[in-house]
C-alpha positions in Angstrom: 263.7 -58.8 -130.0 259.8 -58.5 -130.6 257.4 -59.4 -128.1 256.1 -62.4 -130.3 259.6 -63.8 -130.4 260.1 -63.4 -126.7 257.1 -65.6 -126.2 258.0 -68.3 -128.4 259.0 -70.6 -125.7 255.8 -70.4 -124.0 254.1 -71.6 -127.2 256.0 -75.0 -126.7 254.5 -75.6 -123.1 253.0 -78.9 -122.5 249.7 -79.5 -124.5 247.5 -79.2 -121.5 248.4 -75.5 -121.2 246.8 -72.9 -123.8 247.8 -69.2 -123.5 245.6 -66.1 -124.7 245.3 -62.4 -123.9 242.0 -60.9 -122.9 241.5 -57.1 -123.3 239.1 -55.5 -120.9 237.0 -52.0 -121.4 234.2 -50.1 -120.5 231.9 -51.0 -123.4 229.2 -48.8 -125.4 225.9 -49.3 -126.8 225.8 -49.8 -130.8 222.7 -47.9 -131.1 220.7 -44.9 -129.4 218.0 -47.3 -128.7 220.1 -49.4 -126.5 221.3 -46.5 -124.1 218.5 -47.2 -121.5 219.7 -50.7 -121.1 223.1 -49.8 -121.1 222.9 -47.2 -118.5 221.2 -49.8 -116.3 224.5 -51.5 -116.5 226.7 -48.8 -115.7 224.6 -47.8 -112.5 224.1 -51.3 -111.7 220.2 -51.3 -112.1 219.5 -48.2 -110.1 216.7 -45.9 -111.4 217.8 -43.4 -113.6 216.0 -39.7 -114.4 214.4 -40.0 -117.8 215.9 -36.5 -118.7 219.5 -38.1 -118.1 218.6 -40.7 -120.5 217.4 -38.5 -123.1 220.5 -36.3 -122.8 222.8 -39.2 -123.2 220.6 -40.3 -126.2 221.1 -36.9 -127.9 224.8 -37.1 -127.3 225.2 -40.2 -128.8 222.8 -39.0 -131.6 225.1 -35.9 -132.5 228.0 -38.1 -133.1 226.5 -40.9 -135.0 227.6 -43.9 -132.7 230.2 -44.3 -130.5 233.2 -46.6 -132.1 234.6 -47.8 -128.8 233.8 -51.5 -129.6 234.9 -51.3 -132.9 238.2 -49.6 -132.1 238.8 -52.3 -129.3 238.0 -55.3 -131.8 240.9 -53.4 -134.1 243.4 -53.2 -131.1 242.6 -56.9 -130.3 243.4 -57.9 -133.8 246.3 -55.9 -134.3 247.5 -57.1 -131.2 247.0 -60.9 -132.1 249.0 -60.1 -135.1 251.9 -58.9 -133.1 252.1 -61.5 -130.3 250.9 -64.7 -132.0 248.3 -65.3 -129.3 244.4 -65.4 -129.4 243.1 -62.0 -128.0 239.5 -61.9 -126.8 237.8 -58.7 -125.9 235.5 -58.5 -122.9 233.2 -55.3 -122.0 232.0 -54.5 -118.4 228.9 -52.5 -119.3 227.9 -53.8 -122.9 228.4 -56.8 -125.4 230.3 -58.5 -125.5 230.4 -58.9 -121.9 233.5 -59.9 -119.7 231.6 -63.1 -118.7 230.7 -64.0 -122.2 234.4 -63.4 -123.3 235.7 -65.6 -120.6 233.1 -68.5 -121.1 234.4 -68.3 -124.8 238.0 -68.6 -123.8 237.1 -71.6 -121.7 235.2 -73.5 -124.5 238.3 -72.7 -126.7 240.3 -74.6 -124.0 242.3 -71.6 -122.8 244.0 -72.2 -119.5 246.2 -69.4 -119.0 245.6 -65.6 -120.1 247.0 -62.3 -119.5 244.2 -59.9 -118.9 244.8 -56.1 -119.6 242.4 -53.2 -118.5 242.4 -50.6 -121.1 242.6 -47.8 -118.9 246.2 -47.4 -118.1 245.7 -45.4 -114.9 244.6 -47.7 -112.2 241.5 -46.6 -110.1 241.3 -49.8 -107.8 237.3 -49.4 -107.3 236.4 -49.3 -110.8 239.3 -51.8 -112.1 238.2 -54.2 -109.1 234.9 -54.5 -111.1 236.6 -55.8 -114.2 238.8 -58.1 -112.1 235.7 -59.7 -110.3 234.0 -60.0 -113.5 236.6 -62.0 -115.0 237.7 -63.9 -112.1 234.0 -64.9 -111.3 233.5 -66.6 -114.7 236.9 -68.2 -114.7 236.4 -70.6 -112.0 239.2 -73.2 -111.5 239.7 -73.9 -115.3 241.4 -70.5 -116.3 244.2 -68.7 -114.8 244.6 -64.9 -115.3 247.8 -62.5 -114.7 245.8 -59.3 -114.3 247.7 -56.2 -115.4 245.5 -53.1 -113.7 248.1 -50.4 -114.0 250.3 -49.2 -116.7 250.2 -45.6 -116.6 253.8 -45.2 -116.8 254.7 -47.5 -119.6 257.0 -45.6 -121.8 255.6 -46.8 -125.1 252.4 -45.4 -124.0 253.8 -42.2 -123.5 255.6 -42.3 -126.9 252.3 -43.1 -128.4 250.5 -39.9 -126.8 253.6 -37.9 -127.7 253.7 -39.1 -131.5 250.0 -37.9 -132.0 250.6 -34.6 -129.9 253.9 -33.3 -131.2 252.8 -32.4 -135.1 249.3 -30.9 -133.7 251.3 -28.9 -131.0 253.8 -27.6 -133.4 251.5 -26.6 -136.0 249.5 -24.6 -133.5 252.2 -22.7 -132.2 253.2 -21.9 -136.0 249.9 -20.6 -136.8 249.5 -18.5 -133.5 253.2 -17.4 -133.7 253.7 -18.4 -129.8 253.6 -21.3 -127.7 250.1 -22.7 -127.3 249.3 -24.3 -123.8 248.6 -28.0 -123.7 245.6 -29.2 -121.6 245.9 -32.9 -120.7 242.8 -34.6 -119.5 241.4 -37.9 -117.9 238.0 -39.1 -117.0 236.9 -37.7 -113.5 235.7 -40.2 -110.9 233.4 -39.7 -108.0 235.4 -38.5 -104.8 234.2 -41.1 -102.6 236.2 -43.9 -104.9 239.5 -42.1 -104.1 238.6 -41.3 -100.4 238.5 -44.0 -97.6 237.9 -42.1 -94.7 236.9 -38.5 -93.6 240.3 -37.9 -92.0 242.0 -38.5 -95.3 239.9 -36.3 -97.6 241.8 -33.0 -97.5 244.9 -35.2 -98.2 243.3 -36.9 -101.3 241.6 -33.8 -102.5 245.2 -31.9 -102.5 246.5 -35.0 -104.8 244.0 -34.7 -107.1 244.8 -31.1 -107.8 248.6 -31.2 -107.8 250.4 -32.2 -111.0 253.8 -34.3 -109.9 257.0 -32.2 -110.7 255.8 -30.5 -113.5 252.8 -28.8 -115.3 250.0 -26.7 -113.9 246.6 -27.1 -112.8 243.5 -24.8 -112.2 242.7 -25.0 -108.4 239.0 -24.1 -108.3 237.5 -22.8 -105.0 236.1 -26.2 -104.1 238.7 -28.8 -105.8 236.0 -31.6 -105.8 233.3 -29.9 -107.8 232.5 -27.0 -110.4 230.1 -24.5 -110.9 230.4 -24.6 -114.4 227.2 -25.7 -116.1 228.5 -28.0 -118.8 228.3 -31.6 -117.7 229.5 -34.7 -119.6 228.3 -37.9 -120.8 226.8 -40.5 -118.3 225.3 -40.6 -114.8 227.4 -41.7 -111.9 228.7 -45.2 -112.3 227.9 -47.7 -109.6 231.4 -48.3 -107.8 232.2 -50.4 -104.7 235.4 -51.3 -103.0 235.9 -55.0 -103.9 236.4 -57.4 -101.3 240.1 -57.2 -100.2 240.9 -54.1 -101.7 243.3 -51.7 -100.1 242.1 -49.3 -97.8 244.8 -46.7 -98.9 243.9 -43.6 -101.2 243.1 -44.5 -104.6 246.2 -43.9 -106.9 244.0 -42.9 -110.1 244.5 -38.9 -110.0 248.3 -39.3 -109.3 248.8 -41.9 -112.0 246.8 -40.1 -114.7 249.0 -36.8 -114.0 252.0 -38.9 -114.3 251.1 -40.2 -117.6 250.5 -36.3 -118.6 254.0 -35.5 -117.2 255.9 -38.4 -119.3 254.0 -37.2 -122.4 255.1 -33.6 -122.0 258.7 -34.6 -121.1 258.9 -36.2 -124.7 258.1 -32.7 -126.1 260.6 -30.9 -124.1 263.1 -31.0 -127.1 260.3 -29.5 -129.0 260.1 -26.4 -126.7 257.2 -27.5 -124.5 258.1 -26.6 -120.7 256.3 -27.1 -117.2 254.8 -23.7 -117.8 253.1 -24.7 -120.8 251.0 -27.4 -120.2 247.9 -28.1 -117.5 245.9 -30.8 -116.5 242.1 -31.4 -115.7 239.6 -34.0 -115.3 236.7 -34.1 -117.9 233.4 -35.9 -118.0 232.3 -35.6 -114.5 229.1 -37.5 -113.8 225.3 -36.1 -113.9 224.3 -37.4 -110.4 225.7 -38.4 -107.3 228.1 -36.7 -105.0 231.2 -34.5 -105.9 233.7 -35.8 -108.5 237.4 -35.0 -108.8 238.4 -31.8 -110.4 239.6 -29.3 -111.7 237.4 -29.5 -114.7 238.3 -28.9 -118.2 235.5 -26.0 -118.2 237.4 -24.3 -115.4 240.5 -24.7 -117.0 239.4 -23.3 -120.4 238.0 -20.3 -118.7 241.2 -19.7 -116.6 243.4 -20.0 -119.9 241.2 -17.5 -121.5 241.6 -15.0 -118.4 245.2 -15.4 -118.5 245.2 -14.1 -122.2 245.7 -17.4 -124.1 244.1 -17.5 -127.6 244.2 -21.3 -128.2 244.7 -24.5 -126.5 245.6 -28.0 -127.7 243.5 -30.6 -125.5 244.8 -34.1 -125.6 243.2 -36.8 -123.4 245.6 -39.3 -122.0 243.3 -41.7 -120.2 241.5 -42.8 -123.2 243.1 -45.2 -126.0 240.5 -44.7 -128.8 237.7 -42.7 -130.0 234.3 -42.9 -128.0 231.6 -40.4 -126.8 233.8 -38.6 -124.1 236.1 -37.5 -126.9 233.8 -37.1 -130.0 231.1 -35.3 -128.0 232.5 -34.3 -124.5 235.8 -32.7 -126.2 235.1 -32.3 -130.0 231.5 -30.7 -129.3 230.7 -29.7 -125.8 234.3 -28.2 -125.0 234.6 -27.0 -128.4 231.5 -25.0 -128.2 232.9 -23.5 -125.0 236.2 -22.6 -126.4 234.4 -20.7 -129.3 232.4 -18.9 -126.6 235.4 -17.9 -124.9 237.4 -16.9 -128.1 239.8 -19.8 -127.7 240.9 -21.8 -130.7 240.9 -25.6 -129.6 242.5 -28.4 -131.5 243.1 -31.9 -130.3 245.4 -34.6 -131.6 244.1 -37.8 -133.1 243.2 -40.4 -130.7 245.6 -43.4 -130.3 243.0 -45.9 -131.9 245.5 -48.3 -134.1 248.7 -46.6 -133.1 251.6 -48.9 -133.7 253.4 -47.6 -130.5 250.2 -48.4 -128.2 250.2 -51.9 -130.0 253.7 -52.1 -128.8 252.9 -51.4 -125.4 250.3 -53.7 -125.2 252.5 -56.6 -126.6 255.2 -55.5 -124.0 252.5 -56.1 -121.0 251.5 -59.3 -122.9 255.1 -60.5 -122.8 255.6 -59.7 -119.3 252.4 -61.3 -118.2 253.1 -64.7 -120.3 256.4 -64.9 -118.6 254.9 -64.7 -115.3 252.1 -67.3 -116.2 254.9 -69.5 -117.5 256.4 -69.9 -114.1 253.2 -70.4 -112.3 253.0 -73.8 -110.3 250.3 -76.1 -111.0 248.9 -75.6 -107.5 248.5 -72.1 -107.8 245.0 -70.9 -107.8 244.2 -70.1 -111.4 241.9 -67.0 -110.9 244.1 -65.7 -108.1 247.5 -65.2 -109.6 249.0 -62.2 -108.4 248.2 -59.2 -110.6 251.1 -56.8 -111.6 251.7 -53.4 -112.6 253.6 -52.2 -115.7 
């Protein structure tokens, strides 16, 4: 049964209810000239050193433009075709802003919507900003079912594995030996996953351990790196949302969980726990320490272990954007070349049918929850769920 067929009964609800989907993403400027304004949004208006602005502009110029908005819109169109419901797109840091999308939904008469954060791994402090932006504009007229974590969704792992398998097998054939796989996800500031100094060591340890399988490089300080190559944006402005749990943030664990699930799907092709690694990429240019180990450290260690090649697959991103097209394809590629490593990357998920199937399944689950919501339930405070 397809997701669309599962939701047909919902489309027969009373005329005073109208369902939709809201996809939430980080956002990206369309032109180099828009970058200063965009960066102000990222850091909530704080001052940004001019050299940082110029560095970001240089990186965007080198890739032409970030296709994040374009790909997110295409994913929304594909999802709309699959589920038979209107799908809206809202960005936290650029146009179309989340508030604009929610206002359009209200103007279109939408009463109930499934909101999906297009960052599958849940970082409560950052995802909380998406949630607050949506709820603030929803008022009492629009009820959301917010899906904030789906790192272990089987179709998501299938989608990444489908992209990885042919590239890894071909790399192994060319080299004549098993090629290590390096999974990556975006780093976050340590303070966003640590809530008390007494928990610091525990959280740092969690951030450098892969659950059950895989390998990480443990640097001297697991929260920072001495490697000079740094990524694409200044530190984002994070604040613990009102009412958020004080428990350690699950982001680092969930990111490695996705990697482990993808690796498991290549086990029949010969990929073992000793053949893959995990690292965090794109640490910020300013602020305190960010979680590691870094990609730069891991590439250096792979070279020191005698490897001649590596397949890098980011599993925290669902489409091409600057952290892939510059950080991986240019900056990490340059480092790999200096280290004598042949580095290849699978195609990003972008319009992957398996990704769209995962999103459709999330919509189906969320719509079922919305369909049983009582009229007296607060529209903007309907409980969110995980996958």
